[in-house]
N, C-alpha and C positions, 0 to 999 in steps of 0.2 A: 396659510401660508402660500401665496401664489407667486411663481417667478414668469417674467417676462423678459426673455434675453437675459442680460446681466442683471437686472432689476429685481429686488426681492421686496413684495407687497404683503404687509401682514395687518391684521385688525388691529383695532385699539386694544381688546381684552388681550391678544397675544402680545402686545409690544410691554404692555404694563404688567404683566404677570401676574394679575390679580383681580380682585372683584371690584365692582363699583358700589358695594354697599359701604354703609357708614358706620358699622360696628367698630372698625378699628378707633374711628374719634371717640367713640364712647369709652373703650378700653384705655385710652390715653388719659381723656379728662378724669375717668375713675382713680388710675394711677396717681395723676397729679394731686387731686383730692385728697387722698389717702397719704401720699408723702407730706403736704401741707399739713395734714392733721398729725402727722407721727411727730413733725419735727416740733409744732406748737405744743404738744404733750412733753416731750422732752425740754423745751425752754421753759415751761411753766413750772413744771417739778422740780427742775434744778433750779429756779429762782427762790422757789419756797423751802428747799431743803439748804440752801446756802445762808449762813448766818451772816447778819448786817453788821 
């Protein structure tokens, strides 16, 4: 971080407080697919056990 008078200049990395790697996208995608799979299993087993 640099100060020039009353202005403060920060780098992109400091401003975003994180990394630029794409690991979080993989974590979010895996969680989404797991949630869809779990809800599908619940829905199918509920439909199979319910009397018609």
